[in-house]
N, C-alpha and C positions, 0 to 999 in steps of 0.2 A: 494608629497602631503601627509599630515598626515591624519589618519583615522577620527579624529575629524572634520577636515576641509571638508573631503569628505562627512561626514554625513550631515553637514550644507548645502553644495551645493546640495546634493541629495534631501534634503527636499525642498529646493527652486525650484529645477528642476521639481519635480513632480507637483508643484503648478504653473508652468509657471512663476516663479519669478527670475530665474537665468539669469545672463547676458550671452552674446555671448561668452565672454572669459571664463567664468566659465563652460559653456557647453562644450567648446572645451577641457578644462583641464580635465573635468570629463570623457568625452568619450575617450580621449587619455589614460587616467589612466586605464579605464576599458579594452580597446583594447590591450594595450601593456604590461600589467603586469598580467601574468596568476595567480600568487599567490594571488595578491590583488583582482583580478577579482573573484576568488573563494571565498574570504572572503566576498566580497560584496554580492554575491549570497547567502551566508549563512545568512547575515544580513536580506536579503529579506525573506528567509525561516522563520527566527525567529521573523519577524515583526508581528504586530497585525493583526489578521484575520478580525478585524473590520474596516480596511481601506475602505473608500468609493470606491465602484465599479468603478465609473467613473474615480477617481484618479488612480486606479490600471491600467485601460486600457490606460489612457493618459500617465502614467509612462512608460509602455512597448512601446507604440507607439512613444513617444518622444525619448527614448533611441535608438530604432531601426532607426528612421529617422536621428538622429544626427550622429550615427555611420556610416550610409551609406553616409551621406553628407560629413563628414570629410574624409572618405576613398576615396570618389570620387574626392575630391579636392587634395588629396595627391598623387594620382596615375594617370598615363597617360591613354589615351583612350583605348590603346591596352591591358591594364590590367584589364579592367572593368569586364570581366567574373569572375575573381577571387574575385572581390568585392561582386558580387551576391552570389558566393559560400560561402564566409565567413558570409555574412548576413543571408543566409538560415540556416547555421550551428548554428549561434548565436541564431536565433529564436527558433530552436529546443531545444537547451540547456536551453534557457529561459523558454520554456514550461515545461521542466522537473523539473526545480528548483522552478519556481514561482507558479506552479499549486496548491501546498498546501494552498496558500492564495488567489487564484483567483477561481471563479467558472469555471468549465469546459465549461459551456455554453458560458461565456464571452470570454474565450480563443478561442473557436471554431469559433465564429463569427469574432473575431479580425483576426485570421489567414486566414479565408476565404477571407476577404476583402483585405488582403495583399499578396495574391498569394502563400501562403505556406500551403494550405489546403491538399495537397497530402501527407504531412508528417504525420505519425501516431502520436497520442498523447499518452504519456506514463506517468502514475503516479506510481512512485516507492517509497516504504517505507522501510527505513533501519531498521536493527535490533534495538530493543529497542524503536521503534517509532510506532505511529498509525496516520492515517489521515482519513479525511472524505471530500467528494466533492459532488457537484451537477452536474450531467451530462447534456448535451445539451437538453435532452428531459424533464428535470425536475426531473428525478429519482435521488435518493440519494444513495451513496455508502460509506461504512466504510471499510477501509483496515487495516488488522492486520499487525504485524511486519513482515518484510522481504517479503512483497507482492508486486506484480506488476500488474497493470491493463492497458490494451492497447486497443485502438479503433481507427478506421480510420476516415477520413474526411467525409465519406458518412453516418456516424452514424445518425440515426433518419430520413433518407430520405425515404427509403422503409422499412427497418427493423433496429433493434437496436442490434448489435452484438458486444460483447466484449470478449477479451481474458484475462484470469486470471491465474496467477501463485502465489498461496498463499491462503490466507483466507480473505473472505469479506462477508459483510452483505448488502443486497440491499432492498430498498423500492422503488418499481417500479411505475412510473407514468402510469396510466391506458390509454391504447391506443390499442384496439383490432386489428386495421388495421396494426400495426407495432409490430410484435413479439419482445420480449426482450429476448435475448439469451446470456448466459454466457458459454463460452467454456474453459475447463481447464483440462488438464492431465487426459484423459480417462473418463471424465464426462462432460456432457453438460446439462444445465438447461434452459428450456424455460418457460417464464411466460408472461401473458398478463396484469396483474395488481395485484401485490402481494408483500409479504415480505418474503424473504428467506435468508438462509445462505449457504455458500459453502466453503469447506476446501479442497484444492487440491494443495499442494506443490509438485513440481516435484520430490523431494527427498524422499517423504513419500510413504509408501506401501499402506496406507489406504486413500482413498478420500471419501468425503461424502457431502450430502446436506440435509438441514432440512427446513421445511416450517413452518412459523409463521401464515400466513393468506393467503387466496386466493387458488390458485391451480397452480401446476407446472408439467411439463413433464420432467423427468430426464432420460437421455440416457447414458448408459455405454456400453462397448463392449459386454456384455451378454444380452442386451435387453433394453426395455423401461418400466419405472414405472411412474404412476400418483400419485403424493403426495397430500394428504389433510393436513390441519393444524395439528400440533403436530405429524407429521410422519417424519421419518428419514431414508435415504437410504445410505448404505456404500458399497464401492466396494474395494475388496482386489486385488491389482495389481499383487501380487505374485500367488495367487491361482485362480485368474480370476473368483471369486465368488462374487455375490451381495447379501446383506441382507437388509431387510426392516422391520421396526417395529415402534411402538408407543412410545412416550415419554410423561412424565407428563406435562412438560412445555418447549416448544421449545425455549423460550427466554433464558433459562439457557445456551444454547449452543452459544449464542452471548454475554455472560457476559463479554467477553474480552473487549468489548466496554467500560464497566464501571469498568474495572480492576478486573474482576473475571475470574477464570479458571474453566472449566467444563470437567470432565473426565468420560467417559462412558465405563467401562471395557477396559481401555487402558493400554498397557504395559508401564513399566517404560522407555523403550527405546523410545517409541513414545512421552511420556510425556517429556523426556529429550530434544527432538527436539524443543518442544514448549517453554520450559524454556530457551533454548539457544537463540531462536529468541527474546523472550520478554525481557530478562535481558542482552542480548549481552554478554554471557558467553560461556565457553567451559565446557562440562560435559564428564567425562571419568568414566569407570567402572573397579574397581579392580577385579571384578569377573563377567564373562560374563553371568552367570546364573541369576544375579540380573536383567538383562534386561527383563526377562520374568515375573516379578512381575506385577500384574494387579490391577488397582484402578478404583473406581467409586465414584464420589462426586463433590461438588462445593467448591472452596476455594477462599478467597480473596487474590489477588496477589500484594498487596501493598509492600510487603517485600519478597525478595528471601529467606531469612533465615526462615521466617514464613512458606512459602510453603514447604521448605525442612524439617522443623521440623514436619509438619503434615504428610509427607510421612514416616518419621522414626517412628512416633507414631503408624502407621498401618501396619508395616512390619519390619522384622529383618534386618534393614539397618541403617548404620551410614553414615555420610558425613563429608567432610573436605573442607573448602574454602581457597584457596590460590590465592589472587588477583582475577583474572577473571576466575579462573579454579575451578570447583567443582568435587570432586572425591567421588563416592559412594563405600562403603565397606560393606561386610557382617558382621553383628553384631552377632557373634556366641553365645554370652551370651543370646540373645533373640530368637535364632532359635527354641529352644525346646518349648518356650512359644507360638510361632505362628504356630508351627508344632508339636502338641502333639503326 
């Protein structure tokens, strides 16, 4: 089957217009060809987020039903346990790939009705990408590059708990009876109705949380802090020390949602990690001492080269780009200017 033909059948399929023979061809095509299956999943990811919600749910339901039916017809009764295993695995994979265009609430209700609610839901964002979702309780979450958000099937029953590896911004639906808790790499943030950001990649030494509005309780290994708007708390996982302070505008720290970068006395080593995630590149240092340069400010990150140029304007550093690899060098000609 050619990709063009698959697209045409798939479009008819989600609108309940495909014939039985077309459905059989499509589901066999998905089930038996791993390479093409991955391609189809990528098409779903890149499809319009404006697809009608009912069509999205029907699409997932119909594919699941057709795959199960075809598998059941093709196998004997003593092999049926394997059918269910493959079906459950397919649903989990579908949740991972299709969630960027479906609301998490819709996926949660769909999976609950189909007996797969025990599987945790995972929203994973690759390098160079961002995503936003609506959670089952109506809360909204924005995920930065190389971030992963996980929550279980009992989310929003008695409490709302999520696990985060990476960076995210949350706008929490108000519900005092169900605490909203984000747990992530030595930092936990609890809110009842608020907007806050959290940055906690497992490979970073510094984790932090900042509050835009409302009130949150931030817990780290060295104690609990109550944050008010425009307050930020950071925890150093190497020194095991926490610091807390005020910022002029908390929304500056979630500028990544709108393609801006905010640095607050951050080392070039930490900044390099952010740039690697955002631009899907590799950064190396010709001189280890360059990693200790610190920067504060907000820059637009539409262009990698523009960001790198700004860094070199404020420190005795040069850079070289070779394909997806950036190398930082010491600019000895400018060292005396920056260090009189």
